[in-house]
N, CA, C and O atoms as a CHARMM CRD file, in Angstrom:
* protein
*
  360
    1    1 MET  N    111.30100 128.50800  81.92300 PROA 1      0.00000
    2    1 MET  CA   110.45600 127.66800  82.09800 PROA 1      0.00000
    3    1 MET  C    109.24300 127.41100  82.87500 PROA 1      0.00000
    4    1 MET  O    109.64100 127.56100  84.03000 PROA 1      0.00000
    5    2 ASP  N    108.14400 127.14800  82.92500 PROA 2      0.00000
    6    2 ASP  CA   106.94100 127.03300  83.83400 PROA 2      0.00000
    7    2 ASP  C    107.00700 125.82900  84.47000 PROA 2      0.00000
    8    2 ASP  O    108.16600 125.44900  84.30200 PROA 2      0.00000
    9    3 ASN  N    106.58900 125.25900  84.91500 PROA 3      0.00000
   10    3 ASN  CA   106.00000 123.58300  85.62300 PROA 3      0.00000
   11    3 ASN  C    104.33800 123.63500  85.97600 PROA 3      0.00000
   12    3 ASN  O    103.57900 124.59200  85.82100 PROA 3      0.00000
   13    4 LYS  N    104.12600 122.70400  86.33800 PROA 4      0.00000
   14    4 LYS  CA   102.65600 122.70100  86.40000 PROA 4      0.00000
   15    4 LYS  C    102.84200 123.51600  87.68600 PROA 4      0.00000
   16    4 LYS  O    102.35700 124.64700  87.63800 PROA 4      0.00000
   17    5 ASN  N    103.21600 123.29700  88.38900 PROA 5      0.00000
   18    5 ASN  CA   103.18400 124.23300  89.86600 PROA 5      0.00000
   19    5 ASN  C    103.31300 125.73700  89.72400 PROA 5      0.00000
   20    5 ASN  O    103.27700 126.67200  90.52300 PROA 5      0.00000
   21    6 GLY  N    103.47300 125.63100  88.45200 PROA 6      0.00000
   22    6 GLY  CA   104.04600 127.26800  88.60700 PROA 6      0.00000
   23    6 GLY  C    105.42200 128.13800  89.00700 PROA 6      0.00000
   24    6 GLY  O    105.60600 129.35500  89.02400 PROA 6      0.00000
   25    7 LEU  N    106.27900 127.06300  89.30800 PROA 7      0.00000
   26    7 LEU  CA   107.32500 127.57500  89.67400 PROA 7      0.00000
   27    7 LEU  C    108.40800 127.56600  88.48200 PROA 7      0.00000
   28    7 LEU  O    108.53300 126.50900  87.86300 PROA 7      0.00000
   29    8 LYS  N    109.07700 128.50100  88.17500 PROA 8      0.00000
   30    8 LYS  CA   110.10300 128.79900  87.20600 PROA 8      0.00000
   31    8 LYS  C    111.40900 128.88000  87.31300 PROA 8      0.00000
   32    8 LYS  O    112.07000 129.66800  87.99000 PROA 8      0.00000
   33    9 PHE  N    111.74300 128.06700  86.64300 PROA 9      0.00000
   34    9 PHE  CA   113.52200 127.14800  86.52300 PROA 9      0.00000
   35    9 PHE  C    113.93900 127.63700  85.36000 PROA 9      0.00000
   36    9 PHE  O    113.24700 127.95900  84.39300 PROA 9      0.00000
   37   10 THR  N    115.45000 127.69700  85.52400 PROA 10     0.00000
   38   10 THR  CA   115.97600 127.30800  84.28700 PROA 10     0.00000
   39   10 THR  C    116.65300 126.66100  83.78400 PROA 10     0.00000
   40   10 THR  O    116.93700 126.85600  82.60200 PROA 10     0.00000
   41   11 SER  N    117.30700 125.36700  84.68700 PROA 11     0.00000
   42   11 SER  CA   117.86500 124.54600  83.68000 PROA 11     0.00000
   43   11 SER  C    117.64600 123.55700  85.00100 PROA 11     0.00000
   44   11 SER  O    117.46700 123.93900  86.15800 PROA 11     0.00000
   45   12 SER  N    117.70800 122.17200  84.51800 PROA 12     0.00000
   46   12 SER  CA   118.10600 120.83000  85.82100 PROA 12     0.00000
   47   12 SER  C    118.74300 120.05000  85.19500 PROA 12     0.00000
   48   12 SER  O    118.36200 118.94000  84.82400 PROA 12     0.00000
   49   13 ASP  N    119.95100 120.63100  84.98200 PROA 13     0.00000
   50   13 ASP  CA   121.37700 119.90500  84.65700 PROA 13     0.00000
   51   13 ASP  C    122.38500 119.84000  85.93100 PROA 13     0.00000
   52   13 ASP  O    123.60700 119.88800  86.07200 PROA 13     0.00000
   53   14 GLY  N    121.57000 119.74400  86.55200 PROA 14     0.00000
   54   14 GLY  CA   122.31700 119.33800  88.24000 PROA 14     0.00000
   55   14 GLY  C    122.98500 120.41000  89.07800 PROA 14     0.00000
   56   14 GLY  O    123.35900 120.27100  90.24300 PROA 14     0.00000
   57   15 GLU  N    123.08300 121.48000  88.34200 PROA 15     0.00000
   58   15 GLU  CA   123.15100 123.04700  88.92400 PROA 15     0.00000
   59   15 GLU  C    121.63000 123.10400  89.64700 PROA 15     0.00000
   60   15 GLU  O    120.56900 122.86200  89.07200 PROA 15     0.00000
   61   16 PHE  N    121.83700 123.56600  91.34800 PROA 16     0.00000
   62   16 PHE  CA   120.66100 124.19500  91.83100 PROA 16     0.00000
   63   16 PHE  C    120.50200 125.39400  91.81700 PROA 16     0.00000
   64   16 PHE  O    120.92100 126.09400  92.73900 PROA 16     0.00000
   65   17 SER  N    119.72800 125.99400  90.54700 PROA 17     0.00000
   66   17 SER  CA   120.06800 127.49900  90.44400 PROA 17     0.00000
   67   17 SER  C    118.35900 127.84800  91.17300 PROA 17     0.00000
   68   17 SER  O    117.36200 127.14400  91.01400 PROA 17     0.00000
   69   18 PRO  N    118.45300 129.10100  91.95200 PROA 18     0.00000
   70   18 PRO  CA   117.27100 129.42100  92.14300 PROA 18     0.00000
   71   18 PRO  C    116.02800 129.62000  91.27800 PROA 18     0.00000
   72   18 PRO  O    116.05700 130.11500  90.15100 PROA 18     0.00000
   73   19 VAL  N    114.71000 129.10000  92.03600 PROA 19     0.00000
   74   19 VAL  CA   113.53000 129.07000  91.68500 PROA 19     0.00000
   75   19 VAL  C    112.60400 129.84300  92.40100 PROA 19     0.00000
   76   19 VAL  O    112.25000 129.92100  93.57700 PROA 19     0.00000
   77   20 GLU  N    112.25400 130.51200  91.10400 PROA 20     0.00000
   78   20 GLU  CA   110.89500 131.69200  91.49900 PROA 20     0.00000
   79   20 GLU  C    109.68200 131.33400  92.07300 PROA 20     0.00000
   80   20 GLU  O    109.48400 130.13900  91.85500 PROA 20     0.00000
   81   21 PHE  N    108.99200 131.72600  92.56500 PROA 21     0.00000
   82   21 PHE  CA   107.66400 131.35700  93.22200 PROA 21     0.00000
   83   21 PHE  C    106.84700 131.98300  93.83400 PROA 21     0.00000
   84   21 PHE  O    107.51200 132.85300  94.39600 PROA 21     0.00000
   85   22 ASP  N    105.57300 132.14700  94.16200 PROA 22     0.00000
   86   22 ASP  CA   104.83300 132.73100  95.10800 PROA 22     0.00000
   87   22 ASP  C    104.57900 132.41300  96.44000 PROA 22     0.00000
   88   22 ASP  O    104.08200 131.30100  96.61400 PROA 22     0.00000
   89   23 CYS  N    104.75500 132.98600  97.26600 PROA 23     0.00000
   90   23 CYS  CA   104.34400 132.24600  99.33900 PROA 23     0.00000
   91   23 CYS  C    103.30900 131.89500  99.14300 PROA 23     0.00000
   92   23 CYS  O    102.45500 132.48000  98.47700 PROA 23     0.00000
   93   24 TRP  N    103.22800 131.00000  99.63000 PROA 24     0.00000
   94   24 TRP  CA   102.24300 130.33700 100.09000 PROA 24     0.00000
   95   24 TRP  C    101.20500 131.43200 100.84200 PROA 24     0.00000
   96   24 TRP  O    100.21600 131.85200 100.24300 PROA 24     0.00000
   97   25 GLY  N    101.45600 131.75400 101.90400 PROA 25     0.00000
   98   25 GLY  CA   100.42600 132.91400 102.56200 PROA 25     0.00000
   99   25 GLY  C    100.13700 133.83300 101.85300 PROA 25     0.00000
  100   25 GLY  O     99.15900 133.47800 101.19500 PROA 25     0.00000
  101   26 CYS  N    100.52100 135.15600 101.51600 PROA 26     0.00000
  102   26 CYS  CA   100.22500 136.38500 100.90300 PROA 26     0.00000
  103   26 CYS  C    100.50100 136.42200  99.20200 PROA 26     0.00000
  104   26 CYS  O     99.74700 137.24800  98.69000 PROA 26     0.00000
  105   27 GLY  N    101.23000 135.86100  98.37800 PROA 27     0.00000
  106   27 GLY  CA   101.44400 135.77200  97.28300 PROA 27     0.00000
  107   27 GLY  C    102.63000 136.33200  96.67300 PROA 27     0.00000
  108   27 GLY  O    103.07400 136.15400  95.53800 PROA 27     0.00000
  109   28 LYS  N    103.17200 137.21400  97.86100 PROA 28     0.00000
  110   28 LYS  CA   104.40600 137.67600  97.08300 PROA 28     0.00000
  111   28 LYS  C    105.71200 136.72100  96.93700 PROA 28     0.00000
  112   28 LYS  O    106.29600 135.93500  97.68300 PROA 28     0.00000
  113   29 GLU  N    105.89200 137.21700  95.49600 PROA 29     0.00000
  114   29 GLU  CA   107.19700 136.78400  94.90200 PROA 29     0.00000
  115   29 GLU  C    108.17800 136.75100  95.31400 PROA 29     0.00000
  116   29 GLU  O    108.80600 137.77900  95.56800 PROA 29     0.00000
  117   30 MET  N    108.78600 135.16900  95.58300 PROA 30     0.00000
  118   30 MET  CA   109.65700 134.58400  96.03800 PROA 30     0.00000
  119   30 MET  C    111.03000 134.05100  95.69500 PROA 30     0.00000
  120   30 MET  O    111.12600 134.50900  94.55700 PROA 30     0.00000
  121   31 SER  N    112.09700 133.42900  95.89600 PROA 31     0.00000
  122   31 SER  CA   112.97400 132.27500  95.59700 PROA 31     0.00000
  123   31 SER  C    113.88000 131.54400  96.29100 PROA 31     0.00000
  124   31 SER  O    114.35800 132.19300  97.22200 PROA 31     0.00000
  125   32 ALA  N    114.26000 130.53900  96.20000 PROA 32     0.00000
  126   32 ALA  CA   115.05700 130.04800  96.98400 PROA 32     0.00000
  127   32 ALA  C    115.63900 128.70400  96.17100 PROA 32     0.00000
  128   32 ALA  O    114.99600 128.29700  95.20300 PROA 32     0.00000
  129   33 VAL  N    116.61700 128.16000  96.49800 PROA 33     0.00000
  130   33 VAL  CA   117.53400 127.27500  96.20400 PROA 33     0.00000
  131   33 VAL  C    117.03400 125.67800  96.11300 PROA 33     0.00000
  132   33 VAL  O    117.40300 124.98000  97.05700 PROA 33     0.00000
  133   34 PRO  N    116.52900 125.26900  95.45900 PROA 34     0.00000
  134   34 PRO  CA   116.37000 124.01800  95.80400 PROA 34     0.00000
  135   34 PRO  C    117.20100 122.71900  96.00300 PROA 34     0.00000
  136   34 PRO  O    118.13200 122.49500  95.23000 PROA 34     0.00000
  137   35 PHE  N    116.79600 121.54000  97.37000 PROA 35     0.00000
  138   35 PHE  CA   117.60800 120.95900  97.49800 PROA 35     0.00000
  139   35 PHE  C    118.00800 119.45600  96.59500 PROA 35     0.00000
  140   35 PHE  O    118.84500 118.60600  96.90000 PROA 35     0.00000
  141   36 GLY  N    117.27300 119.48700  95.64600 PROA 36     0.00000
  142   36 GLY  CA   117.27600 118.44400  94.53100 PROA 36     0.00000
  143   36 GLY  C    116.29700 118.55100  93.72800 PROA 36     0.00000
  144   36 GLY  O    115.44100 119.40800  93.94800 PROA 36     0.00000
  145   37 TYR  N    116.21300 117.74900  92.68300 PROA 37     0.00000
  146   37 TYR  CA   114.90000 117.77800  91.30600 PROA 37     0.00000
  147   37 TYR  C    114.19500 116.23800  91.59400 PROA 37     0.00000
  148   37 TYR  O    114.95800 115.27600  91.50600 PROA 37     0.00000
  149   38 ASP  N    113.08300 116.04200  91.85800 PROA 38     0.00000
  150   38 ASP  CA   112.41400 114.71900  91.12300 PROA 38     0.00000
  151   38 ASP  C    111.34700 115.01800  90.01300 PROA 38     0.00000
  152   38 ASP  O    110.30600 115.67400  90.04900 PROA 38     0.00000
  153   39 ASP  N    112.08800 114.17000  88.81400 PROA 39     0.00000
  154   39 ASP  CA   111.42000 114.36500  87.25900 PROA 39     0.00000
  155   39 ASP  C    111.17100 115.41800  87.40800 PROA 39     0.00000
  156   39 ASP  O    110.05900 115.87500  87.67200 PROA 39     0.00000
  157   40 GLY  N    112.51200 116.19000  87.21500 PROA 40     0.00000
  158   40 GLY  CA   112.50000 117.67200  86.53900 PROA 40     0.00000
  159   40 GLY  C    111.76500 119.11600  87.66600 PROA 40     0.00000
  160   40 GLY  O    112.18000 120.27400  87.60300 PROA 40     0.00000
  161   41 GLU  N    110.97700 118.78300  88.32800 PROA 41     0.00000
  162   41 GLU  CA   110.23200 119.17700  89.55400 PROA 41     0.00000
  163   41 GLU  C    111.13800 119.73300  90.44000 PROA 41     0.00000
  164   41 GLU  O    111.78100 118.82500  90.96800 PROA 41     0.00000
  165   42 PRO  N    111.59800 121.24900  90.98700 PROA 42     0.00000
  166   42 PRO  CA   112.63600 121.39900  92.08800 PROA 42     0.00000
  167   42 PRO  C    111.58300 121.23400  93.40400 PROA 42     0.00000
  168   42 PRO  O    110.40200 121.45600  93.67200 PROA 42     0.00000
  169   43 LEU  N    112.87900 120.66000  94.08400 PROA 43     0.00000
  170   43 LEU  CA   112.30000 120.39700  95.49100 PROA 43     0.00000
  171   43 LEU  C    112.71900 121.22500  96.52200 PROA 43     0.00000
  172   43 LEU  O    113.93100 121.30700  96.71800 PROA 43     0.00000
  173   44 ILE  N    111.89000 121.90500  97.27400 PROA 44     0.00000
  174   44 ILE  CA   112.00400 123.16000  98.16900 PROA 44     0.00000
  175   44 ILE  C    111.24400 122.65200  99.46500 PROA 44     0.00000
  176   44 ILE  O    110.22400 121.99100  99.27000 PROA 44     0.00000
  177   45 ASP  N    111.69400 122.92800 100.93000 PROA 45     0.00000
  178   45 ASP  CA   111.08500 122.98000 101.83700 PROA 45     0.00000
  179   45 ASP  C    110.18000 123.61200 101.78900 PROA 45     0.00000
  180   45 ASP  O    110.03600 124.60200 101.07000 PROA 45     0.00000
  181   46 ASN  N    109.33300 123.11700 102.61200 PROA 46     0.00000
  182   46 ASN  CA   107.42800 123.31500 102.57400 PROA 46     0.00000
  183   46 ASN  C    107.78400 125.06500 103.30800 PROA 46     0.00000
  184   46 ASN  O    107.39800 126.11400 102.79300 PROA 46     0.00000
  185   47 ASN  N    108.51700 124.95900 104.46900 PROA 47     0.00000
  186   47 ASN  CA   109.32700 126.24700 105.13200 PROA 47     0.00000
  187   47 ASN  C    109.45500 127.41300 104.33800 PROA 47     0.00000
  188   47 ASN  O    108.90800 128.50200 104.51400 PROA 47     0.00000
  189   48 GLU  N    110.39900 126.99400 103.26100 PROA 48     0.00000
  190   48 GLU  CA   110.93600 128.00700 102.18100 PROA 48     0.00000
  191   48 GLU  C    109.93900 128.76900 101.67700 PROA 48     0.00000
  192   48 GLU  O    110.18700 129.88500 101.22100 PROA 48     0.00000
  193   49 ARG  N    108.66400 128.24500 101.69900 PROA 49     0.00000
  194   49 ARG  CA   107.85500 128.64000 100.49400 PROA 49     0.00000
  195   49 ARG  C    106.78400 129.31300 100.90900 PROA 49     0.00000
  196   49 ARG  O    105.62900 129.16000 100.51200 PROA 49     0.00000
  197   50 TYR  N    107.34700 130.38500 102.06000 PROA 50     0.00000
  198   50 TYR  CA   106.76300 131.18600 102.93700 PROA 50     0.00000
  199   50 TYR  C    107.65400 132.29900 103.23700 PROA 50     0.00000
  200   50 TYR  O    108.77500 132.13000 103.71600 PROA 50     0.00000
  201   51 CYS  N    107.11100 133.54600 102.92800 PROA 51     0.00000
  202   51 CYS  CA   107.71800 134.91000 103.28600 PROA 51     0.00000
  203   51 CYS  C    108.03900 134.70100 104.84900 PROA 51     0.00000
  204   51 CYS  O    107.49900 133.86700 105.57400 PROA 51     0.00000
  205   52 PRO  N    108.99200 135.59500 105.20500 PROA 52     0.00000
  206   52 PRO  CA   109.04200 135.54700 107.05000 PROA 52     0.00000
  207   52 PRO  C    107.71600 135.48100 107.96600 PROA 52     0.00000
  208   52 PRO  O    107.15000 134.84100 108.85300 PROA 52     0.00000
  209   53 LYS  N    107.62800 136.58300 107.12900 PROA 53     0.00000
  210   53 LYS  CA   106.16700 137.08800 108.17000 PROA 53     0.00000
  211   53 LYS  C    105.27700 136.09000 108.26900 PROA 53     0.00000
  212   53 LYS  O    104.89900 135.80100 109.40400 PROA 53     0.00000
  213   54 CYS  N    104.64700 135.20800 106.91700 PROA 54     0.00000
  214   54 CYS  CA   103.72500 134.49800 106.40200 PROA 54     0.00000
  215   54 CYS  C    104.39200 133.01900 107.66500 PROA 54     0.00000
  216   54 CYS  O    103.60800 132.37500 108.36400 PROA 54     0.00000
  217   55 LEU  N    105.61500 132.83500 107.66400 PROA 55     0.00000
  218   55 LEU  CA   106.14400 131.49100 108.19000 PROA 55     0.00000
  219   55 LEU  C    105.96400 131.79500 109.50600 PROA 55     0.00000
  220   55 LEU  O    105.55300 130.91200 110.25800 PROA 55     0.00000
  221   56 ASP  N    106.29800 133.35000 110.09000 PROA 56     0.00000
  222   56 ASP  CA   105.96000 133.10900 111.57100 PROA 56     0.00000
  223   56 ASP  C    104.61100 132.90900 111.94800 PROA 56     0.00000
  224   56 ASP  O    104.22900 132.20000 112.87900 PROA 56     0.00000
  225   57 ARG  N    103.88000 133.60300 111.13900 PROA 57     0.00000
  226   57 ARG  CA   102.25700 132.93400 111.24000 PROA 57     0.00000
  227   57 ARG  C    101.80300 131.72800 111.12000 PROA 57     0.00000
  228   57 ARG  O    100.66400 131.56400 111.55800 PROA 57     0.00000
  229   58 ARG  N    102.44200 130.62900 110.56900 PROA 58     0.00000
  230   58 ARG  CA   102.32500 129.82500 110.12400 PROA 58     0.00000
  231   58 ARG  C    102.70000 129.06600 111.42900 PROA 58     0.00000
  232   58 ARG  O    101.71900 128.66200 112.05300 PROA 58     0.00000
  233   59 LEU  N    103.96500 128.77400 111.99400 PROA 59     0.00000
  234   59 LEU  CA   104.54000 128.36300 113.12100 PROA 59     0.00000
  235   59 LEU  C    103.87200 128.51700 114.04800 PROA 59     0.00000
  236   59 LEU  O    103.60900 127.52400 114.72600 PROA 59     0.00000
  237   60 LYS  N    103.37800 129.73600 114.40600 PROA 60     0.00000
  238   60 LYS  CA   102.50800 130.19300 115.61200 PROA 60     0.00000
  239   60 LYS  C    101.20800 129.30900 115.76300 PROA 60     0.00000
  240   60 LYS  O    100.74500 128.85000 116.80700 PROA 60     0.00000
  241   61 ASN  N    100.61800 129.15000 114.17800 PROA 61     0.00000
  242   61 ASN  CA    99.18800 128.33600 114.27100 PROA 61     0.00000
  243   61 ASN  C     99.40000 126.78700 114.45300 PROA 61     0.00000
  244   61 ASN  O     98.49400 126.06900 114.87500 PROA 61     0.00000
  245   62 LEU  N    100.57600 126.33600 114.13100 PROA 62     0.00000
  246   62 LEU  CA   101.18300 125.12500 114.08900 PROA 62     0.00000
  247   62 LEU  C    101.45100 124.45300 115.62000 PROA 62     0.00000
  248   62 LEU  O    101.41800 123.25700 115.91200 PROA 62     0.00000
  249   63 GLU  N    101.73500 125.65300 116.53800 PROA 63     0.00000
  250   63 GLU  CA   102.01300 125.19900 117.38200 PROA 63     0.00000
  251   63 GLU  C    100.77000 125.70600 118.43700 PROA 63     0.00000
  252   63 GLU  O    100.95800 125.32700 119.59300 PROA 63     0.00000
  253   64 ARG  N     99.57000 126.47900 118.22600 PROA 64     0.00000
  254   64 ARG  CA    98.76100 126.74000 118.70000 PROA 64     0.00000
  255   64 ARG  C     97.68000 125.12700 118.49300 PROA 64     0.00000
  256   64 ARG  O     96.94400 124.69600 119.38000 PROA 64     0.00000
  257   65 ALA  N     97.82200 124.63800 117.44200 PROA 65     0.00000
  258   65 ALA  CA    96.89800 123.36300 117.29200 PROA 65     0.00000
  259   65 ALA  C     97.50500 122.32100 117.49500 PROA 65     0.00000
  260   65 ALA  O     96.83700 121.35200 117.13500 PROA 65     0.00000
  261   66 ARG  N     98.94600 121.93600 118.11200 PROA 66     0.00000
  262   66 ARG  CA    99.50500 120.78100 118.77100 PROA 66     0.00000
  263   66 ARG  C     99.11300 120.77600 120.08000 PROA 66     0.00000
  264   66 ARG  O     99.07600 119.76500 120.78200 PROA 66     0.00000
  265   67 GLU  N     98.70200 122.32900 120.56500 PROA 67     0.00000
  266   67 GLU  CA    98.18400 122.25900 122.08300 PROA 67     0.00000
  267   67 GLU  C     96.92700 121.75400 122.44200 PROA 67     0.00000
  268   67 GLU  O     96.58200 121.27000 123.52100 PROA 67     0.00000
  269   68 TYR  N     96.23900 121.93300 121.34600 PROA 68     0.00000
  270   68 TYR  CA    94.98900 120.65900 121.42200 PROA 68     0.00000
  271   68 TYR  C     95.17300 119.20100 121.38100 PROA 68     0.00000
  272   68 TYR  O     94.35500 118.46000 121.92600 PROA 68     0.00000
  273   69 GLU  N     96.21100 118.74900 120.75900 PROA 69     0.00000
  274   69 GLU  CA    96.16400 116.97000 120.52400 PROA 69     0.00000
  275   69 GLU  C     97.18800 116.88600 121.95100 PROA 69     0.00000
  276   69 GLU  O     97.20200 115.71000 122.31500 PROA 69     0.00000
  277   70 SER  N     97.82900 117.54000 122.63800 PROA 70     0.00000
  278   70 SER  CA    98.26000 117.31200 123.57800 PROA 70     0.00000
  279   70 SER  C     97.34000 116.48300 124.87700 PROA 70     0.00000
  280   70 SER  O     96.13000 116.65400 125.01900 PROA 70     0.00000
  281   71 ASP  N     98.07000 115.68500 125.65300 PROA 71     0.00000
  282   71 ASP  CA    97.36000 115.19600 126.91900 PROA 71     0.00000
  283   71 ASP  C     97.41800 116.15900 128.10200 PROA 71     0.00000
  284   71 ASP  O     96.67700 115.99400 129.07100 PROA 71     0.00000
  285   72 VAL  N     98.41800 117.30900 128.02100 PROA 72     0.00000
  286   72 VAL  CA    98.71500 117.78500 129.42400 PROA 72     0.00000
  287   72 VAL  C     97.89300 119.43100 128.64000 PROA 72     0.00000
  288   72 VAL  O     97.92800 119.81600 127.47100 PROA 72     0.00000
  289   73 PRO  N     97.38500 119.91000 129.57000 PROA 73     0.00000
  290   73 PRO  CA    96.59300 120.92900 129.05700 PROA 73     0.00000
  291   73 PRO  C     97.34700 122.09300 129.10300 PROA 73     0.00000
  292   73 PRO  O     97.98000 122.31100 130.13600 PROA 73     0.00000
  293   74 PRO  N     97.40000 122.86500 128.20400 PROA 74     0.00000
  294   74 PRO  CA    97.79200 124.66300 128.06900 PROA 74     0.00000
  295   74 PRO  C     97.91700 125.49800 129.19200 PROA 74     0.00000
  296   74 PRO  O     97.10400 125.39800 130.11200 PROA 74     0.00000
  297   75 SER  N     98.82100 126.29400 129.22600 PROA 75     0.00000
  298   75 SER  CA    98.65100 127.14900 130.50400 PROA 75     0.00000
  299   75 SER  C     97.55900 127.89700 130.53600 PROA 75     0.00000
  300   75 SER  O     97.35000 128.26100 131.69300 PROA 75     0.00000
  301   76 TRP  N     96.47700 128.43300 129.51500 PROA 76     0.00000
  302   76 TRP  CA    95.60900 128.98000 129.48700 PROA 76     0.00000
  303   76 TRP  C     94.41000 128.63000 129.90100 PROA 76     0.00000
  304   76 TRP  O     93.51400 129.30800 130.40400 PROA 76     0.00000
  305   77 PHE  N     94.48000 127.38600 129.61500 PROA 77     0.00000
  306   77 PHE  CA    92.94600 126.31800 130.17400 PROA 77     0.00000
  307   77 PHE  C     92.89600 126.48200 131.38500 PROA 77     0.00000
  308   77 PHE  O     93.86100 126.30400 132.12800 PROA 77     0.00000
  309   78 ASP  N     91.60200 126.89700 131.80400 PROA 78     0.00000
  310   78 ASP  CA    91.14000 126.97400 133.33900 PROA 78     0.00000
  311   78 ASP  C     90.24300 125.95700 133.47600 PROA 78     0.00000
  312   78 ASP  O     89.28700 126.16900 132.73000 PROA 78     0.00000
  313   79 PRO  N     90.11200 124.83800 134.16400 PROA 79     0.00000
  314   79 PRO  CA    89.10000 124.00700 134.38300 PROA 79     0.00000
  315   79 PRO  C     87.99300 124.36400 135.47900 PROA 79     0.00000
  316   79 PRO  O     87.18800 123.56800 135.96100 PROA 79     0.00000
  317   80 THR  N     88.09200 125.45300 135.71500 PROA 80     0.00000
  318   80 THR  CA    87.07900 126.04700 136.67000 PROA 80     0.00000
  319   80 THR  C     86.31700 126.73100 135.76000 PROA 80     0.00000
  320   80 THR  O     85.23600 126.95900 136.30400 PROA 80     0.00000
  321   81 TYR  N     86.33800 127.15400 134.69100 PROA 81     0.00000
  322   81 TYR  CA    85.64300 127.37200 133.70400 PROA 81     0.00000
  323   81 TYR  C     84.61200 126.85200 132.62600 PROA 81     0.00000
  324   81 TYR  O     84.86500 126.50700 131.47100 PROA 81     0.00000
  325   82 ALA  N     83.40900 126.87600 133.26300 PROA 82     0.00000
  326   82 ALA  CA    82.58700 125.85600 132.47600 PROA 82     0.00000
  327   82 ALA  C     82.53200 124.41500 132.90200 PROA 82     0.00000
  328   82 ALA  O     81.93700 123.55100 132.25700 PROA 82     0.00000
  329   83 GLY  N     83.16700 124.21000 133.99100 PROA 83     0.00000
  330   83 GLY  CA    83.39600 122.83300 134.29700 PROA 83     0.00000
  331   83 GLY  C     83.89700 121.76300 133.27600 PROA 83     0.00000
  332   83 GLY  O     83.54900 120.58300 133.26400 PROA 83     0.00000
  333   84 GLU  N     84.85200 122.42600 132.34100 PROA 84     0.00000
  334   84 GLU  CA    85.33000 121.16600 131.85700 PROA 84     0.00000
  335   84 GLU  C     86.72300 120.90000 132.13300 PROA 84     0.00000
  336   84 GLU  O     87.58200 121.75100 132.36500 PROA 84     0.00000
  337   85 ARG  N     86.94500 119.07600 132.06800 PROA 85     0.00000
  338   85 ARG  CA    88.25900 118.83300 131.89800 PROA 85     0.00000
  339   85 ARG  C     89.17700 119.10700 130.88300 PROA 85     0.00000
  340   85 ARG  O     88.63800 119.52000 129.85700 PROA 85     0.00000
  341   86 TRP  N     90.60400 118.99100 130.83600 PROA 86     0.00000
  342   86 TRP  CA    90.91200 118.84900 129.47600 PROA 86     0.00000
  343   86 TRP  C     91.07800 117.49600 129.14500 PROA 86     0.00000
  344   86 TRP  O     91.22500 116.67900 130.05400 PROA 86     0.00000
  345   87 GLY  N     91.07400 117.08100 127.75800 PROA 87     0.00000
  346   87 GLY  CA    91.32100 115.47100 127.33400 PROA 87     0.00000
  347   87 GLY  C     89.76300 114.94000 127.22500 PROA 87     0.00000
  348   87 GLY  O     89.61300 114.03800 126.40100 PROA 87     0.00000
  349   88 GLU  N     88.72400 115.31400 127.84700 PROA 88     0.00000
  350   88 GLU  CA    87.18500 115.18800 127.51400 PROA 88     0.00000
  351   88 GLU  C     87.22000 114.89900 126.52900 PROA 88     0.00000
  352   88 GLU  O     88.17100 115.41800 125.94400 PROA 88     0.00000
  353   89 ASP  N     86.48100 114.10900 125.78000 PROA 89     0.00000
  354   89 ASP  CA    85.86300 113.39500 124.50200 PROA 89     0.00000
  355   89 ASP  C     84.17700 114.24900 124.57700 PROA 89     0.00000
  356   89 ASP  O     83.51600 114.10000 125.60500 PROA 89     0.00000
  357   90 TYR  N     83.74100 114.91500 123.67700 PROA 90     0.00000
  358   90 TYR  CA    82.41100 114.94100 123.84300 PROA 90     0.00000
  359   90 TYR  C     81.55500 114.50900 122.65200 PROA 90     0.00000
  360   90 TYR  O     80.32700 114.51100 122.74000 PROA 90     0.00000
């Protein structure tokens, strides 16, 4: 049976059977066991919706994005380059 999200599963009788879906990064077919159901929709942790290669890339991108939100400059930031200071808004 398919649902509106394109996830395929066989039953929602309380048994958490594996759900097939496509990787959110590369489209590779994957499966995972949901941790519950919400109105018949299987609940799967967002990180489990990525194959290992895409998950690694996603986590690195999230880590890099957090660097820009921090008040502490990352190790790669050089204040002498172009005379900028970390945390200044332009």
